[in-house]
OpenMM code with the backbone's topology and positions (N, CA, C; nanometers):
from openmm import Vec3, app, unit

residues = "UNK UNK UNK UNK UNK UNK UNK UNK UNK UNK UNK UNK UNK UNK UNK UNK UNK UNK UNK UNK UNK UNK UNK UNK UNK UNK UNK UNK UNK UNK UNK UNK UNK UNK UNK UNK UNK UNK UNK UNK UNK UNK UNK UNK UNK UNK UNK UNK UNK UNK UNK UNK UNK UNK UNK UNK UNK UNK UNK UNK UNK UNK UNK UNK UNK UNK UNK UNK UNK UNK UNK UNK UNK UNK UNK UNK UNK UNK UNK UNK UNK".split()
positions = [
    Vec3(8.7744, 10.7527, 10.0051),
    Vec3(8.7487, 10.6413, 10.0922),
    Vec3(8.7426, 10.6926, 10.2348),
    Vec3(8.6446, 10.6464, 10.3074),
    Vec3(8.6312, 10.6810, 10.4483),
    Vec3(8.6016, 10.5536, 10.5273),
    Vec3(8.6204, 10.5595, 10.6575),
    Vec3(8.5915, 10.4446, 10.7420),
    Vec3(8.4457, 10.4020, 10.7296),
    Vec3(8.3581, 10.4965, 10.7047),
    Vec3(8.2152, 10.4638, 10.6987),
    Vec3(8.1761, 10.3856, 10.5738),
    Vec3(8.2645, 10.3780, 10.4726),
    Vec3(8.2278, 10.2992, 10.3544),
    Vec3(8.3142, 10.1745, 10.3354),
    Vec3(8.3901, 10.1362, 10.4386),
    Vec3(8.4694, 10.0142, 10.4312),
    Vec3(8.3818, 9.8921, 10.4551),
    Vec3(8.4152, 9.7818, 10.3888),
    Vec3(8.3432, 9.6562, 10.4075),
    Vec3(8.4055, 9.5832, 10.5262),
    Vec3(8.3215, 9.5333, 10.6163),
    Vec3(8.3669, 9.4547, 10.7305),
    Vec3(8.3366, 9.3083, 10.7019),
    Vec3(8.4395, 9.2228, 10.7184),
    Vec3(8.4268, 9.0804, 10.6883),
    Vec3(8.4838, 9.0018, 10.8053),
    Vec3(8.4188, 8.8902, 10.8430),
    Vec3(8.4750, 8.8081, 10.9501),
    Vec3(8.5799, 8.7119, 10.8921),
    Vec3(8.6481, 8.6357, 10.9784),
    Vec3(8.7563, 8.5471, 10.9324),
    Vec3(8.7083, 8.4332, 10.8439),
    Vec3(8.5796, 8.4076, 10.8416),
    Vec3(8.5246, 8.3028, 10.7548),
    Vec3(8.4832, 8.3569, 10.6179),
    Vec3(8.4998, 8.4852, 10.5976),
    Vec3(8.4648, 8.5458, 10.4696),
    Vec3(8.3222, 8.5958, 10.4605),
    Vec3(8.2500, 8.5916, 10.5713),
    Vec3(8.1124, 8.6410, 10.5729),
    Vec3(8.1139, 8.7925, 10.5879),
    Vec3(8.0446, 8.8600, 10.4962),
    Vec3(8.0361, 9.0055, 10.5020),
    Vec3(7.9483, 9.0441, 10.6197),
    Vec3(8.0049, 9.1231, 10.7102),
    Vec3(7.9334, 9.1697, 10.8292),
    Vec3(7.8644, 9.3026, 10.8001),
    Vec3(7.9343, 9.3900, 10.7266),
    Vec3(7.8799, 9.5210, 10.6933),
    Vec3(7.9352, 9.5644, 10.5586),
    Vec3(7.8469, 9.6056, 10.4690),
    Vec3(7.8870, 9.6486, 10.3345),
    Vec3(7.8060, 9.7725, 10.2979),
    Vec3(7.8451, 9.8892, 10.3510),
    Vec3(7.7663, 10.0111, 10.3334),
    Vec3(7.7426, 10.0510, 10.1878),
    Vec3(7.8365, 10.0203, 10.0999),
    Vec3(7.8223, 10.0600, 9.9601),
    Vec3(7.7583, 9.9492, 9.8753),
    Vec3(7.7457, 9.8285, 9.9308),
    Vec3(7.6859, 9.7178, 9.8575),
    Vec3(7.7720, 9.6643, 9.7443),
    Vec3(7.9030, 9.6794, 9.7557),
    Vec3(7.9927, 9.6392, 9.6469),
    Vec3(8.0551, 9.5017, 9.6654),
    Vec3(8.0381, 9.4412, 9.7817),
    Vec3(8.0958, 9.3095, 9.8051),
    Vec3(8.2460, 9.3172, 9.8280),
    Vec3(8.3102, 9.2002, 9.8202),
    Vec3(8.4550, 9.1931, 9.8444),
    Vec3(8.5243, 9.1226, 9.7291),
    Vec3(8.6541, 9.1420, 9.7215),
    Vec3(8.7387, 9.0722, 9.6256),
    Vec3(8.7902, 8.9461, 9.6944),
    Vec3(8.7589, 8.8267, 9.6425),
    Vec3(8.8019, 8.7029, 9.7093),
    Vec3(8.9531, 8.6925, 9.7286),
    Vec3(9.0319, 8.7379, 9.6323),
    Vec3(9.1779, 8.7333, 9.6470),
    Vec3(9.2226, 8.8265, 9.7589),
    Vec3(9.1639, 8.9435, 9.7659),
    Vec3(9.1955, 9.0374, 9.8732),
    Vec3(9.1601, 8.9801, 10.0093),
    Vec3(9.0435, 8.9127, 10.0166),
    Vec3(9.0041, 8.8504, 10.1427),
    Vec3(9.1059, 8.7447, 10.1843),
    Vec3(9.1516, 8.6645, 10.0909),
    Vec3(9.2478, 8.5581, 10.1217),
    Vec3(9.3737, 8.6154, 10.1852),
    Vec3(9.4269, 8.7210, 10.1264),
    Vec3(9.5487, 8.7837, 10.1777),
    Vec3(9.5238, 8.8476, 10.3140),
    Vec3(9.4190, 8.9265, 10.3249),
    Vec3(9.3919, 8.9992, 10.4487),
    Vec3(9.3558, 8.9048, 10.5634),
    Vec3(9.2781, 8.8007, 10.5354),
    Vec3(9.2401, 8.7084, 10.6429),
    Vec3(9.3607, 8.6299, 10.6928),
    Vec3(9.4549, 8.5998, 10.6035),
    Vec3(9.5775, 8.5303, 10.6462),
    Vec3(9.6584, 8.6179, 10.7414),
    Vec3(9.6626, 8.7468, 10.7139),
    Vec3(9.7342, 8.8394, 10.8019),
    Vec3(9.6639, 8.8466, 10.9373),
    Vec3(9.5319, 8.8583, 10.9354),
    Vec3(9.4567, 8.8623, 11.0616),
    Vec3(9.4736, 8.7336, 11.1408),
    Vec3(9.4748, 8.6198, 11.0734),
    Vec3(9.4903, 8.4920, 11.1425),
    Vec3(9.6279, 8.4819, 11.2080),
    Vec3(9.7297, 8.5366, 11.1407),
    Vec3(9.8660, 8.5306, 11.1938),
    Vec3(9.8938, 8.6388, 11.2966),
    Vec3(9.8258, 8.7516, 11.2859),
    Vec3(9.8503, 8.8661, 11.3748),
    Vec3(9.7221, 8.9047, 11.4456),
    Vec3(9.6927, 8.8365, 11.5541),
    Vec3(9.5690, 8.8648, 11.6270),
    Vec3(9.5668, 9.0052, 11.6879),
    Vec3(9.6844, 9.0687, 11.6953),
    Vec3(9.6901, 9.2053, 11.7484),
    Vec3(9.6529, 9.3095, 11.6430),
    Vec3(9.6425, 9.2704, 11.5166),
    Vec3(9.6077, 9.3648, 11.4096),
    Vec3(9.4573, 9.3904, 11.4131),
    Vec3(9.4212, 9.5133, 11.4305),
    Vec3(9.2799, 9.5496, 11.4359),
    Vec3(9.2233, 9.5774, 11.2967),
    Vec3(9.3108, 9.6129, 11.2036),
    Vec3(9.2669, 9.6473, 11.0691),
    Vec3(9.3795, 9.6155, 10.9715),
    Vec3(9.3467, 9.5556, 10.8602),
    Vec3(9.4442, 9.5290, 10.7542),
    Vec3(9.3855, 9.5863, 10.6263),
    Vec3(9.4599, 9.6730, 10.5610),
    Vec3(9.4102, 9.7317, 10.4368),
    Vec3(9.5256, 9.7649, 10.3443),
    Vec3(9.4930, 9.7867, 10.2204),
    Vec3(9.5919, 9.8309, 10.1234),
    Vec3(9.5214, 9.9186, 10.0209),
    Vec3(9.5999, 9.9902, 9.9451),
    Vec3(9.5436, 10.0754, 9.8404),
    Vec3(9.6125, 10.0454, 9.7091),
    Vec3(9.5537, 10.0912, 9.6029),
    Vec3(9.6117, 10.0777, 9.4697),
    Vec3(9.6290, 10.2175, 9.4128),
    Vec3(9.7297, 10.2866, 9.4610),
    Vec3(9.7592, 10.4218, 9.4173),
    Vec3(9.8549, 10.4135, 9.2988),
    Vec3(9.8148, 10.4608, 9.1829),
    Vec3(9.8954, 10.4474, 9.0614),
    Vec3(10.0341, 10.5098, 9.0750),
    Vec3(10.0421, 10.6280, 9.1303),
    Vec3(10.1731, 10.6927, 9.1426),
    Vec3(10.2654, 10.6148, 9.2358),
    Vec3(10.2144, 10.5699, 9.3476),
    Vec3(10.2969, 10.4945, 9.4427),
    Vec3(10.3432, 10.3621, 9.3844),
    Vec3(10.2547, 10.2904, 9.3191),
    Vec3(10.2942, 10.1590, 9.2693),
    Vec3(10.3957, 10.1692, 9.1567),
    Vec3(10.4013, 10.2804, 9.0875),
    Vec3(10.5021, 10.2976, 8.9837),
    Vec3(10.6381, 10.3338, 9.0416),
    Vec3(10.6393, 10.4139, 9.1464),
    Vec3(10.7646, 10.4622, 9.2029),
    Vec3(10.8238, 10.3727, 9.3098),
    Vec3(10.7418, 10.3158, 9.3951),
    Vec3(10.7923, 10.2523, 9.5164),
    Vec3(10.8950, 10.1424, 9.4955),
    Vec3(10.8850, 10.0564, 9.3926),
    Vec3(10.9837, 9.9489, 9.3818),
    Vec3(11.1131, 9.9894, 9.3115),
    Vec3(11.1251, 10.1143, 9.2683),
    Vec3(11.2442, 10.1547, 9.1950),
    Vec3(11.3501, 10.2066, 9.2930),
    Vec3(11.4644, 10.1409, 9.2944),
    Vec3(11.5746, 10.1742, 9.3841),
    Vec3(11.7028, 10.1882, 9.3037),
    Vec3(11.8132, 10.2188, 9.3713),
    Vec3(11.9430, 10.2252, 9.3040),
    Vec3(11.9737, 10.0952, 9.2303),
    Vec3(11.9293, 9.9826, 9.2911),
    Vec3(11.9577, 9.8512, 9.2352),
    Vec3(11.8673, 9.8179, 9.1161),
    Vec3(11.7755, 9.9061, 9.0824),
    Vec3(11.6811, 9.8800, 8.9751),
    Vec3(11.5436, 9.8487, 9.0307),
    Vec3(11.4632, 9.7882, 8.9489),
    Vec3(11.3273, 9.7540, 8.9871),
    Vec3(11.3299, 9.6313, 9.0774),
    Vec3(11.2891, 9.6480, 9.2025),
    Vec3(11.2911, 9.5375, 9.2981),
    Vec3(11.1553, 9.4676, 9.3016),
    Vec3(11.1517, 9.3353, 9.3168),
    Vec3(11.0250, 9.2620, 9.3195),
    Vec3(10.9561, 9.2736, 9.4555),
    Vec3(10.9076, 9.3937, 9.4864),
    Vec3(10.8498, 9.4201, 9.6175),
    Vec3(10.6973, 9.4184, 9.6188),
    Vec3(10.6348, 9.4155, 9.5025),
    Vec3(10.4888, 9.4134, 9.5000),
    Vec3(10.4405, 9.3449, 9.3729),
    Vec3(10.3101, 9.3251, 9.3619),
    Vec3(10.2560, 9.2520, 9.2480),
    Vec3(10.2793, 9.3232, 9.1156),
    Vec3(10.2971, 9.4534, 9.1189),
    Vec3(10.3173, 9.5268, 8.9941),
    Vec3(10.4593, 9.5097, 8.9441),
    Vec3(10.5570, 9.5128, 9.0318),
    Vec3(10.6953, 9.4969, 8.9873),
    Vec3(10.7290, 9.3501, 8.9596),
    Vec3(10.6583, 9.2572, 9.0217),
    Vec3(10.6853, 9.1153, 8.9991),
    Vec3(10.6587, 9.0725, 8.8557),
    Vec3(10.5750, 9.1463, 8.7844),
    Vec3(10.5476, 9.1090, 8.6465),
    Vec3(10.6714, 9.1243, 8.5578),
    Vec3(10.7730, 9.1934, 8.6069),
    Vec3(10.8953, 9.2126, 8.5290),
    Vec3(11.0104, 9.1242, 8.5780),
    Vec3(10.9860, 9.0381, 8.6777),
    Vec3(11.0891, 8.9489, 8.7291),
    Vec3(11.1331, 8.8523, 8.6193),
    Vec3(11.2618, 8.8243, 8.6145),
    Vec3(11.3217, 8.7327, 8.5170),
    Vec3(11.3152, 8.7823, 8.3727),
    Vec3(11.3014, 8.9113, 8.3550),
    Vec3(11.3089, 8.9698, 8.2212),
    Vec3(11.4439, 9.0371, 8.2069),
    Vec3(11.4934, 9.0477, 8.0843),
    Vec3(11.6232, 9.1154, 8.0650),
    Vec3(11.6179, 9.2581, 8.1172),
    Vec3(11.7259, 9.3010, 8.1774),
    Vec3(11.7333, 9.4364, 8.2332),
    Vec3(11.7588, 9.5371, 8.1214),
    Vec3(11.6861, 9.6455, 8.1228),
    Vec3(11.7055, 9.7519, 8.0248),
    Vec3(11.8119, 9.8477, 8.0743),
    Vec3(11.8959, 9.8922, 7.9870),
    Vec3(12.0014, 9.9865, 8.0260),
    Vec3(11.9505, 10.1273, 8.0172),
] * unit.nanometer
topology = app.Topology()
chain = topology.addChain("A")
for resn in residues:
    res = topology.addResidue(resn, chain)
    for name in ("N", "CA", "C"):
        topology.addAtom(name, app.Element.getBySymbol(name[0]), res)
């Protein structure tokens, strides 16, 4: 991923620039536009889906913490010993 292949979208969801022609994910737009609307000082909002990070990041001494969409799928399930 490089800056030159990122999709640019305005706050209304209109694609301004889409160098790869792949469009946008509506759910991703909803989250990112809400952040931009609340934080006018944010020049860029982005996230990644790195498999290694999403598996490790929510695991703490206290167990699996509900810190992201991947760990939330296990909320309210019995704890494994």
